[in-house]
FIBATI-193262 format. One record per residue (C-alpha): chain; residue number from 0; residue in three letters; y negated, x, z. Coordinates in steps of 0.001 Angstrom, whole numbers, plus 524288, in hexadecimal, padded with zeros to 5 digits. Example, Ala and Ser with C-alpha at 12.3 -4.5 7.8 and 13.67 -1.06 7.14 Angstrom:
FIBATI-193262
PT/ch/i/aa/y/x/z
PT/A/0/ALA/81194/8300C/81E78
PT/A/1/SER/80424/83566/81BE4
//
This chain:
FIBATI-193262
PT/ch/i/aa/y/x/z
PT/A/0/MET/E31F4/A666A/F4CC9
PT/A/1/ASP/E2735/A62AF/F55C0
PT/A/2/GLU/E2891/A69FB/F62F7
PT/A/3/TYR/E2458/A5F07/F6CBD
PT/A/4/ILE/E23CD/A6080/F7C9B
PT/A/5/ILE/E28C7/A5146/F844A
PT/A/6/GLN/E202C/A4E41/F8DA5
PT/A/7/LYS/E25DA/A42DB/F984B
PT/A/8/ASN/E1EFC/A3881/FA01C
PT/A/9/GLU/E293B/A3139/FA8E3
PT/A/10/LYS/E1F6B/A27DB/FAEAF
PT/A/11/ARG/E1E76/A2191/FA016
PT/A/12/CYS/E2C86/A2245/F9EC2
PT/A/13/THR/E329C/A1728/F9F6F
PT/A/14/GLY/E3FC4/A1B1B/F9ECD
PT/A/15/CYS/E431E/A11E9/F91D5
PT/A/16/LEU/E4CA2/A1EA2/F8C45
PT/A/17/ARG/E47BD/A1C45/F7E47
PT/A/18/CYS/E45BB/A2B23/F7F6D
PT/A/19/GLU/E5414/A2EB0/F817E
PT/A/20/LEU/E5831/A27ED/F7749
PT/A/21/ALA/E4E8E/A2E36/F70A0
PT/A/22/CYS/E5510/A3B8A/F7298
PT/A/23/SER/E62AD/A3696/F735B
PT/A/24/GLU/E6077/A2FBE/F65BC
PT/A/25/VAL/E5BA3/A3BB9/F602A
PT/A/26/TYR/E6136/A44E7/F63B4
PT/A/27/THR/E70AE/A406F/F657D
PT/A/28/LYS/E6F9F/A32AE/F5C36
PT/A/29/LEU/E7238/A2B5F/F667C
PT/A/30/PHE/E6BE7/A2245/F703A
PT/A/31/ALA/E70B5/A2A7D/F7DE8
PT/A/32/PRO/E65E8/A2B16/F8558
PT/A/33/VAL/E6FA1/A3322/F8DD8
PT/A/34/LYS/E6F0B/A3F55/F8262
PT/A/35/ALA/E5FDC/A3E59/F8079
PT/A/36/LYS/E5869/A4B41/F84E5
PT/A/37/ILE/E4F7B/A4325/F8C96
PT/A/38/GLN/E531A/A3B26/F988B
PT/A/39/ILE/E4CBC/A2FB7/FA037
PT/A/40/THR/E523C/A2E22/FAD84
PT/A/41/THR/E4C4F/A24A8/FB8F4
PT/A/42/LYS/E429E/A2C41/FC400
PT/A/43/GLY/E3D77/A2251/FCE0B
PT/A/44/ASP/E3886/A183F/FC742
PT/A/45/GLY/E36B4/A20CF/FBB2F
PT/A/46/PHE/E3AC3/A2727/FB20B
PT/A/47/GLN/E3C42/A3720/FAE6D
PT/A/48/ILE/E3F25/A3CB5/FA10B
PT/A/49/GLU/E46D0/A4670/FA0FB
PT/A/50/PHE/E48FB/A5103/F93C0
PT/A/51/ASN/E569C/A58DE/F945D
PT/A/52/ASP/E5617/A65D3/F8EAA
PT/A/53/GLU/E5B2D/A6151/F8096
PT/A/54/CYS/E4E19/A5A84/F7E61
PT/A/55/ARG/E485C/A60B5/F72E3
PT/A/56/GLU/E3B8A/A58E4/F7492
PT/A/57/CYS/E3C2D/A5477/F69AE
PT/A/58/GLY/E3464/A49C7/F6F39
PT/A/59/ILE/E3D1E/A3EE9/F6A1E
PT/A/60/CYS/E3B24/A37B0/F7602
PT/A/61/ALA/E2EBC/A38B0/F77AD
PT/A/62/ASP/E2D7E/A312F/F6AC5
PT/A/63/HIS/E3435/A2505/F6F94
PT/A/64/CYS/E2DD7/A24CE/F7C98
PT/A/65/PHE/E2681/A17AE/F7C93
PT/A/66/TYR/E1E52/A1C1E/F894A
PT/A/67/ASP/E19A4/A2A35/F88B6
PT/A/68/ALA/E22D0/A2E4D/F90EB
PT/A/69/ILE/E2735/A38BE/F88DB
PT/A/70/GLU/E1D27/A40E4/F7ED6
PT/A/71/LYS/E1FC9/A4AE0/F751E
PT/A/72/LYS/E1471/A5269/F754E
PT/A/73/ALA/E134A/A5CF5/F6C03
PT/A/74/LYS/E157E/A6A69/F7066
PT/A/75/GLU/E08B8/A71AA/F6E94
PT/A/76/THR/E0B32/A8057/F67CB
PT/A/77/LYS/E05C4/A8BF5/F6909
PT/A/78/GLY/DFE45/A9378/F5D5C
//
């Protein structure tokens, strides 16, 4: 399995919750954002992106983000 680093840019987040839906569907087989490993919450007049301790950094959330608020970058390997 490829390893990624997930980078977030909260200024680009629109709060659409596609990332939460994708994550929950992949890991629970349900469209249940409350069960996602990523949570989007309001913060002021924008949004905050947070990952819980169970996040595997698989990048499914980044794959479904139309706004590049979440991006996956390949981990650099030393050697």
